[in-house]
C-alpha positions as CSV (number, residue, x, y, z in Angstrom):
1,M,111.0,23.2,4.6
2,F,110.6,21.9,1.1
3,S,107.3,20.3,0.1
4,R,108.5,18.4,-3.0
5,I,112.1,17.2,-3.9
6,L,113.3,15.6,-7.2
7,I,116.0,13.0,-6.8
8,A,118.4,13.2,-9.7
9,N,119.9,9.8,-9.2
10,R,119.1,6.1,-9.2
11,G,119.6,2.9,-7.2
12,E,120.2,2.7,-3.5
13,I,121.0,6.4,-3.0
14,A,117.7,7.4,-4.6
15,L,115.9,5.0,-2.3
16,R,117.8,6.3,0.7
17,I,116.7,9.9,-0.1
18,I,113.1,8.9,-0.7
19,R,113.1,7.4,2.8
20,A,114.5,10.6,4.3
21,C,111.9,12.7,2.5
22,R,109.1,10.5,3.6
23,E,110.1,10.9,7.3
24,L,110.4,14.6,6.8
25,G,106.9,14.8,5.3
26,I,108.3,15.8,1.9
27,K,106.9,14.4,-1.4
28,S,109.6,12.8,-3.6
29,V,109.9,12.7,-7.4
30,A,112.0,10.0,-9.0
31,V,113.6,10.2,-12.4
32,Y,114.6,7.1,-14.3
33,S,116.1,5.8,-17.5
34,E,114.3,3.2,-19.7
35,A,116.7,0.6,-18.2
36,D,115.5,1.5,-14.7
37,A,111.7,1.4,-15.3
38,N,111.3,-1.5,-12.9
39,S,113.7,-0.1,-10.2
40,I,112.4,0.0,-6.7
41,H,113.1,3.7,-6.3
42,V,110.6,4.4,-9.1
43,R,107.9,2.4,-7.4
44,L,108.4,3.9,-3.9
45,A,108.6,7.6,-4.9
46,D,105.4,9.7,-4.8
47,E,105.9,10.5,-8.5
48,A,108.3,9.3,-11.3
49,V,109.4,10.7,-14.6
50,C,111.3,8.9,-17.4
51,I,114.1,11.1,-18.6
52,G,115.7,9.1,-21.4
53,R,117.4,6.0,-22.7
54,A,119.7,3.7,-20.7
55,M,123.1,5.4,-21.3
56,P,123.8,8.0,-18.6
57,A,124.5,10.7,-21.1
58,S,120.9,10.3,-22.3
59,S,119.3,10.2,-18.9
60,Y,121.1,10.8,-15.5
61,L,123.5,13.2,-17.1
62,N,120.9,14.8,-19.3
63,I,120.5,18.2,-17.6
64,P,117.7,19.5,-19.9
65,A,115.7,16.4,-19.3
66,I,116.1,16.5,-15.5
67,I,115.2,20.2,-15.3
68,S,112.2,19.6,-17.5
69,A,111.1,16.8,-15.1
70,A,111.6,19.2,-12.2
71,E,109.5,21.9,-13.8
72,I,106.6,19.7,-14.8
73,T,106.4,18.2,-11.3
74,D,106.7,21.6,-9.6
75,V,109.5,20.7,-7.2
76,E,111.3,23.2,-5.0
77,A,114.6,21.4,-4.8
78,I,116.8,18.7,-6.4
79,H,118.9,16.2,-4.5
80,P,121.7,14.9,-6.7
81,G,122.8,12.0,-4.4
82,Y,126.4,11.0,-5.3
83,G,128.0,10.4,-8.7
84,F,126.3,11.6,-12.0
85,L,125.6,15.4,-11.5
86,A,126.3,15.6,-7.8
87,E,129.5,17.7,-8.2
88,N,128.6,19.4,-11.5
89,A,128.8,23.2,-10.8
90,H,127.1,24.0,-14.1
91,F,124.1,21.9,-13.1
92,A,123.9,23.6,-9.7
93,E,123.9,27.0,-11.5
94,I,121.1,25.9,-13.8
95,C,119.0,24.8,-10.9
96,E,119.6,28.2,-9.3
97,S,118.6,30.1,-12.5
98,C,115.4,28.0,-12.6
99,Q,114.6,28.9,-8.9
100,I,115.2,25.3,-7.9
101,K,117.3,24.7,-4.8
102,F,120.3,22.5,-5.4
103,I,120.8,20.3,-2.3
104,G,124.5,20.6,-2.1
105,P,127.3,23.2,-1.9
106,M,127.5,26.4,-3.9
107,P,128.8,26.1,-7.5
108,E,132.0,28.0,-6.5
109,N,132.6,25.4,-3.8
110,M,132.4,22.6,-6.3
111,R,134.6,24.4,-8.8
112,L,137.3,25.3,-6.3
113,M,137.4,21.9,-4.6
114,G,137.0,20.0,-7.9
115,N,140.3,21.4,-9.0
116,K,142.8,19.5,-6.9
117,M,145.6,22.0,-7.4
118,A,143.4,24.9,-6.3
119,A,142.0,23.0,-3.4
120,K,145.5,22.1,-2.2
121,E,146.6,25.7,-2.4
122,T,143.5,26.9,-0.5
123,M,144.1,24.4,2.3
124,K,147.7,25.3,2.4
125,K,146.8,28.9,3.0
126,A,144.4,27.9,5.7
127,G,147.3,26.2,7.6
128,I,146.3,22.7,6.8
129,P,149.2,20.3,6.0
130,V,149.4,19.2,2.3
131,I,151.4,16.6,0.6
132,P,154.7,18.0,-0.9
133,G,154.3,18.5,-4.6
134,S,154.3,20.8,-7.6
135,D,152.7,24.3,-7.0
136,S,151.1,24.3,-10.4
137,V,150.0,22.0,-13.2
138,L,152.6,20.4,-15.4
139,K,152.6,21.4,-19.0
140,T,155.5,19.5,-20.4
141,K,157.4,16.3,-19.5
142,E,160.4,18.5,-18.7
143,D,158.3,20.2,-16.1
144,A,157.3,16.8,-14.7
145,L,160.9,15.6,-14.5
146,K,162.2,18.8,-12.8
147,E,159.5,18.7,-10.1
148,S,159.9,15.0,-9.5
149,K,163.6,15.3,-9.0
150,K,163.0,18.2,-6.6
151,I,160.4,16.2,-4.6
152,G,162.3,12.8,-4.8
153,Y,161.0,9.5,-6.0
154,P,158.6,7.8,-5.7
155,V,156.1,10.3,-6.9
156,I,152.5,10.1,-8.1
157,I,151.0,12.0,-11.1
158,K,147.4,13.0,-10.6
159,A,144.7,14.6,-12.8
160,S,143.9,18.1,-11.5
161,A,140.2,17.6,-12.2
162,G,140.3,13.9,-11.4
163,G,138.5,11.4,-9.3
164,G,137.6,7.7,-9.1
165,G,141.2,6.6,-9.5
166,R,141.5,7.9,-13.1
167,G,144.4,10.0,-14.3
168,I,146.7,8.6,-11.6
169,R,150.1,7.1,-12.2
170,I,152.9,6.1,-9.7
171,C,156.5,6.6,-10.8
172,H,159.8,5.4,-9.3
173,N,162.2,6.8,-11.9
174,D,162.6,9.2,-14.9
175,V,161.8,6.6,-17.5
176,R,158.6,5.6,-15.9
177,L,157.7,9.3,-15.3
178,I,157.8,10.3,-18.9
179,G,155.5,7.6,-20.1
180,A,153.2,8.1,-17.1
181,F,153.0,11.8,-17.6
182,L,151.7,11.4,-21.2
183,T,149.3,8.6,-20.3
184,A,147.9,10.5,-17.3
185,R,147.3,13.6,-19.4
186,S,145.5,11.6,-22.1
187,E,143.4,9.7,-19.6
188,A,142.5,13.0,-17.8
189,E,141.5,14.6,-21.0
190,A,139.3,11.6,-22.0
191,A,137.7,11.3,-18.5
192,F,137.3,14.9,-17.4
193,G,137.8,17.1,-20.5
194,N,140.8,18.6,-18.8
195,P,144.4,17.3,-19.4
196,D,146.0,19.1,-16.5
197,V,148.1,17.0,-14.1
198,Y,150.3,17.7,-11.2
199,V,152.9,15.7,-9.2
200,E,153.1,14.8,-5.5
201,K,155.3,12.9,-3.2
202,Y,154.1,9.3,-3.2
203,I,153.4,8.0,0.3
204,E,154.1,4.3,0.1
205,A,152.0,2.8,2.9
206,P,149.3,5.4,3.9
207,R,145.9,5.1,5.4
208,H,143.0,7.0,3.9
209,I,141.0,8.9,6.5
210,E,138.1,11.1,5.8
211,F,136.1,13.4,8.1
212,Q,132.4,14.0,7.5
213,I,131.4,17.6,7.7
214,L,128.1,19.5,7.5
215,A,127.6,23.3,7.3
216,D,124.4,25.2,7.3
217,E,123.8,28.5,5.6
218,K,124.3,30.5,8.7
219,G,128.0,29.8,9.1
220,N,127.8,26.8,11.5
221,V,130.1,23.9,10.7
222,V,130.6,20.6,12.5
223,H,132.3,17.3,11.8
224,F,131.0,13.9,12.7
225,G,134.3,12.1,13.3
226,E,136.3,10.1,10.9
227,R,135.9,7.1,8.5
228,D,138.8,4.8,7.7
229,C,138.6,4.1,3.9
230,T,141.9,2.4,3.6
231,I,140.7,-0.9,2.2
232,Q,140.4,-0.1,-1.5
233,R,141.3,-1.3,-4.9
234,R,142.6,1.0,-7.7
235,H,141.6,4.0,-5.5
236,Q,138.0,2.7,-5.3
237,K,136.9,2.1,-1.7
238,L,135.7,-1.4,-0.7
239,I,135.3,-1.4,3.1
240,E,134.9,1.6,5.3
241,E,134.7,1.8,9.1
242,A,134.3,4.3,11.9
243,P,136.1,5.1,14.1
244,S,139.6,4.3,12.7
245,V,141.5,1.7,14.6
246,F,144.7,3.6,13.9
247,L,144.0,7.1,15.2
248,N,144.9,8.2,18.7
249,E,142.8,10.9,20.4
250,K,145.4,13.6,19.9
251,V,145.6,13.1,16.1
252,R,141.8,12.5,15.8
253,K,141.1,15.9,17.5
254,K,143.6,17.7,15.4
255,M,142.3,16.2,12.1
256,G,138.7,17.1,13.1
257,E,139.7,20.7,13.8
258,F,141.5,20.9,10.4
259,A,138.4,19.5,8.6
260,V,136.2,22.2,10.1
261,R,138.8,24.8,9.3
262,G,139.0,23.6,5.7
263,A,135.3,23.9,5.3
264,R,135.3,27.4,6.7
265,A,138.1,28.4,4.4
266,V,135.9,28.0,1.4
267,D,132.6,29.1,3.1
268,Y,131.2,25.7,2.6
269,R,127.5,24.8,2.7
270,G,125.9,21.4,3.0
271,A,127.4,17.9,3.4
272,G,130.9,16.9,2.4
273,T,134.1,15.2,3.4
274,I,137.7,16.4,4.0
275,E,140.0,13.6,3.1
276,F,143.5,13.0,4.5
277,L,146.4,10.6,3.9
278,L,147.8,9.4,7.2
279,D,151.5,8.4,7.4
280,G,152.3,7.4,11.0
281,D,151.2,10.3,13.1
282,D,151.6,12.7,10.2
283,F,148.7,13.5,8.0
284,Y,148.1,15.5,4.8
285,F,145.1,17.0,3.1
286,M,144.3,15.0,0.0
287,E,141.0,16.3,-1.4
288,M,137.5,17.4,-0.5
289,N,134.4,15.7,-1.8
290,T,131.6,18.2,-2.2
291,R,128.6,15.8,-1.8
292,I,127.2,13.1,0.4
293,Q,129.4,10.0,0.3
294,V,128.6,6.4,-0.5
295,E,129.8,5.4,3.0
296,H,127.7,7.9,5.0
297,P,125.8,5.2,6.8
298,V,128.9,4.3,8.7
299,T,128.8,7.7,10.3
300,E,125.1,7.6,10.9
301,M,125.5,4.3,12.8
302,V,128.1,5.6,15.3
303,T,126.5,9.1,15.8
304,G,122.8,8.3,15.6
305,I,122.4,11.2,13.2
306,D,120.5,11.0,9.9
307,L,122.9,12.8,7.6
308,I,120.5,12.9,4.6
309,K,117.8,14.5,6.6
310,E,120.2,17.0,8.2
311,Q,121.6,17.8,4.7
312,I,118.0,18.5,3.4
313,K,117.3,20.7,6.5
314,A,120.4,22.7,6.0
315,A,119.6,23.3,2.3
316,A,116.2,24.5,3.4
317,G,117.9,27.2,5.4
318,Q,117.5,25.7,8.8
319,K,120.2,26.2,11.4
320,L,122.0,23.1,12.6
321,S,120.2,21.8,15.7
322,F,123.4,20.6,17.3
323,G,126.9,21.8,18.0
324,Q,130.2,20.0,17.9
325,E,130.0,19.2,21.6
326,D,126.7,17.3,20.9
327,I,128.2,14.9,18.5
328,K,129.3,11.7,20.3
329,I,130.9,8.6,18.7
330,K,129.6,5.4,20.2
331,G,130.6,1.9,19.2
332,C,132.0,0.8,15.8
333,A,130.4,0.5,12.4
334,M,131.7,-1.0,9.2
335,E,130.4,-1.1,5.6
336,C,131.1,-3.6,2.9
337,R,130.3,-2.5,-0.6
338,I,128.6,-5.4,-2.4
339,N,129.3,-5.1,-6.1
340,A,128.1,-7.2,-9.0
341,E,131.6,-8.1,-10.0
342,D,133.7,-11.3,-10.3
343,P,136.8,-11.0,-8.1
344,E,138.2,-14.2,-9.7
345,Q,138.2,-12.4,-13.1
346,D,139.8,-9.1,-12.2
347,F,136.6,-7.8,-10.7
348,C,134.9,-7.9,-14.1
349,P,131.2,-6.5,-13.9
350,S,128.6,-9.2,-13.6
351,P,125.2,-7.8,-14.8
352,G,122.1,-10.0,-15.2
353,R,119.0,-11.2,-13.5
354,I,118.9,-12.0,-9.8
355,E,117.0,-15.2,-9.5
356,A,117.5,-15.8,-5.7
357,L,118.1,-13.2,-3.0
358,N,118.3,-13.3,0.7
359,I,119.1,-10.0,2.5
360,P,120.8,-10.5,5.9
361,G,119.3,-9.1,9.1
362,G,119.4,-9.4,12.8
363,P,120.9,-7.2,15.5
364,G,123.5,-4.7,14.3
365,I,122.8,-5.0,10.6
366,R,121.6,-2.5,8.1
367,V,121.4,-3.1,4.3
368,D,121.0,-0.2,1.8
369,S,120.0,-1.7,-1.5
370,H,117.6,-1.4,-4.4
371,V,117.7,-5.0,-5.7
372,Y,115.1,-7.7,-5.3
373,A,114.6,-11.2,-6.6
374,G,113.9,-10.9,-10.3
375,Y,115.7,-7.6,-10.6
376,V,117.9,-7.3,-13.7
377,I,121.2,-5.5,-13.0
378,P,121.8,-3.3,-16.0
379,P,125.2,-3.1,-17.6
380,F,125.2,0.7,-18.0
381,Y,125.9,1.9,-14.4
382,D,128.1,1.4,-11.4
383,S,128.3,-2.2,-10.3
384,M,127.5,-1.6,-6.6
385,I,124.2,-3.3,-5.8
386,A,124.1,-3.1,-1.9
387,K,125.9,-1.6,1.1
388,L,126.1,-4.0,4.0
389,I,126.6,-2.1,7.3
390,A,127.4,-3.8,10.6
391,Y,127.4,-2.1,14.0
392,G,128.8,-3.4,17.3
393,R,130.1,-2.2,20.7
394,D,133.7,-2.4,19.4
395,R,135.6,-3.4,16.3
396,D,136.0,-7.0,17.2
397,E,132.2,-7.5,17.7
398,T,131.5,-5.5,14.5
399,I,133.7,-7.8,12.5
400,K,131.9,-10.9,13.9
401,I,128.5,-9.4,13.1
402,M,129.6,-8.5,9.6
403,R,131.0,-12.1,9.0
404,R,127.7,-13.5,10.1
405,A,125.8,-11.2,7.8
406,L,128.0,-12.0,4.8
407,D,127.3,-15.7,5.4
408,E,123.6,-14.9,5.2
409,F,123.8,-12.8,2.1
410,L,122.6,-14.8,-0.9
411,I,122.6,-13.4,-4.4
412,E,122.4,-15.9,-7.3
413,P,123.4,-16.6,-10.0
414,I,125.4,-13.4,-10.6
415,K,128.9,-13.0,-9.3
416,T,129.4,-10.6,-6.4
417,T,132.1,-9.5,-3.9
418,V,130.4,-11.2,-1.0
419,D,133.0,-14.0,-0.8
420,F,135.8,-11.5,-1.3
421,H,134.7,-9.6,1.8
422,K,134.5,-12.8,3.8
423,K,138.2,-13.5,3.0
424,V,139.2,-10.0,3.9
425,L,137.5,-10.1,7.3
426,I,139.3,-13.4,8.3
427,N,142.7,-12.0,7.4
428,P,144.8,-11.6,10.5
429,D,146.3,-8.3,9.4
430,F,142.9,-6.8,8.8
431,Q,141.6,-8.0,12.1
432,K,144.6,-6.4,13.9
433,G,144.2,-3.2,11.9
434,N,147.6,-3.7,10.3
435,F,147.0,-2.5,6.8
436,S,147.5,0.3,4.3
437,T,145.9,1.3,1.0
438,H,147.9,-1.5,-0.6
439,F,146.3,-4.2,1.4
440,V,144.0,-5.6,-1.3
441,E,146.7,-5.9,-4.0
442,K,148.9,-7.8,-1.6
443,F,146.1,-9.9,-0.2
444,F,144.2,-10.5,-3.4
445,P,146.6,-10.0,-6.3
446,Q,145.0,-9.3,-9.7
447,R,144.1,-12.4,-11.7
448,K,144.1,-12.2,-15.4
449,K,141.0,-13.1,-17.4
450,E,141.1,-16.3,-19.4
451,G,142.6,-15.7,-22.8
452,R,144.6,-12.6,-21.8
C-alpha cells in the first residue's frame, strides 16, 4: 500500500480523497492555487503545496508544478480526482516516467476511450451495441450531408475528443446540418485542440444510464450496478440515482455484462464508467469515462462499498477483495448537485462569499462539500459547491428524504440550485419516473438574462 499520496485536484473531491487516505492510514498531500489558500482540503491534508495562481492553466492544469510538488513531498502516487488532469494521458505518462503511480487507468486506455470514434469501434468489435452513425470522422460538410442522409434525420454531430456537452449539435435537416457541422468543428478545436467530429442517429427521448466498473491489475473486473443520469441540462448532469426506475432485471443484467465486457475489451485498470443511451428496451454504448465520477457516492450508498478506497487499493496492486456475486444493491440513493448558479438567469454562475450556511443532516443524508460559512466561492472553477445524497429503502422514501434535506439546506446570500431541485422533486412526471434527457428543458425552459 502507498504511504503518501498527492491529490491533484481541489474542492469536495480533494476532501473526499483525503478522507479515504486517512482511513487507509495514508498521508495526503494537497495542492492548491492562490485562490484556494483557505480551502478546507488544504487545512485537512497532512501537507499542502501552493502550485500557482488562480487560473487552472497556472495551477491545477500545470503539470510541471504538480510534479514538482509530488517530488518535494516524496509521494508514491497521485490521485487526479475528476476533471482537470484526470483523463490526461500525457500527465499519466509523466507520472510513470517519474516513478510516481497514477491512480487511474493506463495512458493507452485514456487515449483510446477519449477518442469517441475509436471507443465506439472498439465496443462494436466487442459485440456491444452502438448508436448507428458514421464509421469515421467527417472532414467536409459534403461528408456530413452524405452520412446524415444515410442515417436519416434527426442526427447529432459530436466532437470526437469531446466531453461536457461541448462540440455537440442536433440537426433535423440539411440546412441546419451545414451550419452545425462548421460550428461543432470550431467549438471542438477551441475546447479540445481537435476539430474532428462525427455524426450519429439522434435518439429523441433517451435515458442516460451508466454502469460503474472497477478493475484491478490482475485482470479482475466487476460492475456495481447502474446509475440513472437522465436529469441533465445541456448534457451536464444535475440529478443521479441508483438503481434506475426504468430498468427491468433482464435489461439490467445484460447492460452490466456488456459493461464488464467493454472494460475487458480494452484491458482496463482502475475505476470508470461505461455509459449507455436507453431507448425503450434497446440500449447503445455512448462513451466510457476513464476516471471516478462526480456521482460515485450514489453507488457507494446502495452497495456499501467505498469506491475511492477500492480504487486506491487496486492502483497499489491489490487484488479485488470481492467478486461480482458479492456486490448487492440495496435500497435507493439519489444525488442532487448543488451549484452556485442562478436558475432564474439561465443558470449563470454566482460566485461570492457565503455568509450563512446550514448543512442538512439526519437519517439517510450524506453531504460531500468543501464550503463553510465565510468561504468565498472563486469565479475560476466549476460552480458545484456540494453534493447532497439521500438514501432510503425505496425511491419514494428517498425522494421524501431528499425533499426534507433540501428544505434544510441554507446557503446565503449567493444563488444556488437548491430551489430548482425542490421543484424537480415535486414534479409528478419525475416522481413517476416518466422522464427523458429533455425533462429539464421542458420543465424549466431557459430564461433570458435581463438586457438580452
